[in-house]
N, C-alpha and C positions, 0 to 999 in steps of 0.2 A: 504494500500500500504506500503510495507516495505521500509526501508531506502535504501537498496541496489537497489531496483527498481526505487526509486526516483532519486538516484544518476546516475543510468544508463540512465534514461530519460533525465536528465539535460545534461549529457555528449553528448548524441545523438543529442539533440536540439542545443547545442553549435557547434558541428561538422557540422551539416547541415547549421547552420547560417554562420559559417566561410566559408564553401564551396560556398554558394550562394554569400557571400560577395566577394569572389575571382573570381567567375565565371563572374559576371557582368563586371568588367574591361576587361576580356578576350573577351567577346562578343563584347564589345564596340571597342576594338582594332581590331578585325576581320573586323567589318563593316567600321571602319575608314580607313583601309589600303588595302581593296580589290579594284580591278578595275585598268584599264589602266590609266597611268599618263604621263604627259608631263613634262620634266625637261630640264634644260640647262646643257649639259655635261660640267663638269669643265675642261676637257682636250681639247675638240674641240670648245666649246662655241656655239654649235649648239643644236637645239631642238631634243631630243630623247624621245622615248616611253619606259616606264619601267612598270613592274609589281612587286609589293612588295610581299614577301612571307607572306600573311595575316594570314595563319594558324599558322605559326611559331611565328608571332607577338602576336597572341591571346594566345598561350601556354605560351609565355614569360610573358605576362601581367597577366596570371593566377598564374604563379609561383612567379615572381618578378616584372619586368618592361618589357614593350614590346621591343623586340630586332628586329630591322629592318635589313632586308637582301633582296637583289634583287632576284626575281625568274626568271625574264626575262628582257632583254634589247634589243633595236633595234640594238645595236652595237655588240651584241654577235653573233656567238661564237668567233669572232676574238679578241675582247677585254674582254673576260669573266673574266680575272684575274685582272681587274681594282680595285682600292681601294674603289669604291662605295661611293665616297664623295658626290655624287648627293643626297644621302639619307637625307642630312641636309635640302635640299629644301622641302622634303616631311615631315620631322619632324616639320618644322616651320609652315606649313599650308597644311595638307593633303587634305583638300577640294579644295584648290586653284589650284592644279595641276591635279586634276581628269579630264580626257578627257570629260566626260559627262557634268561637270560643265562649262568647257571652251566653249564647243559647245553651251550649253543652254544660257550662258551669251552673246555669239556672236549673236545669233538669237533674243534674247529678245529686243524688241523695234524696230526691223527692220520690213520692209514690203516686201511682195512678189514682185519680179521683174516684174511679169506678171499681177496679179490681184490686187495688192496693198493691199491685206489683211494683217493687222498687225499680227506679231507673238507675242504670250505671252510666258509665261514660258513653256518649253518643259516637257513632261511627258514620262516616259519609255514605256507606253503602247500605245501611239499615233503612227501614221505613222511617219516615219522619214522624216524631211524636206530635201530639196535638195539644190543644188548649180548650178547656171548658170555660165558656163565658158566663156572665151573669144571667144571660137569657137561656141557659141550659143547652146551648148548641155548641158542638165541637167544631174546631177548625184547625188545620195544620198551621204551625207557626210560620211557615213559608208564605202563607196567604196574607200576612200582614206586611206592610212596608217596614223596612228595617228600623227607621227612626221611630216607629210606633212601639217597638218591642219593649222598652223599659216600662211604659205605661201599661201595656198589655200584661206583662209579667206581674204587675202590682195588683191586677184585678182578676186574673184568670187562674185556673188550676191546671196542673199537668194531667194529660191523658195519654195512655199508651196507644200505639197504632191499632191493636186489635179492638180495643174498646171504642176508639174513634170510628172504625169501620162499622162496628155493630150499632153504635148510636146513630150514625149517619143513615144506615139502612133502616133502622127503627123510625127515624124522622121522615124519610122519603117514602117508605112503604109500610105504614102502620097496619094496613089490611093483611099483610103477610106475616105479621109477628104474633106469636102466641106466647103469652107469659104464663108460666107454670110456677106455682109455689115450690120452694125447695122442700124436699122430703128429708126427714131425719134418717140417718144411716140405720139400716136394719141390723139388728144384732143377731148373730147366729149362735 
């Protein structure tokens, strides 16, 4: 192997190593900042839902440092030209304001209002749990706008998927439901 080929190989390996070294923070930034988040608007002091431009943050992390910018906000388009001071809340704890984590933490340790089955940690591939409103109707938490969730969690009770399906069927097709009283277990 000639000296020129050896130097070229070392340069290529260093370039690939540097590229990989820079790609990892970019990938991490993308996954840290994607997803809908709940923040407290500095102007109105109300809960609002925002999306960070995760791809832009990843490119910024690849080049220098992640640059955060909002891609979407529940106050837009009316307030689209705001100063985006709410991004400081996301920088401090990106996982604390992620809607999925807020919902999962709220359900964790609670029990279904109907069957009393306890909730464990939520998983993305599981059926979505529901909520029992003051009107005795159930609805999936995903049916609410994200910025409504803190208020909804204060007034609703948790319901498992099975009970939600059962109660929805009972509400939509009462003529097909037969309620039978529970029989005591027979002793032998």
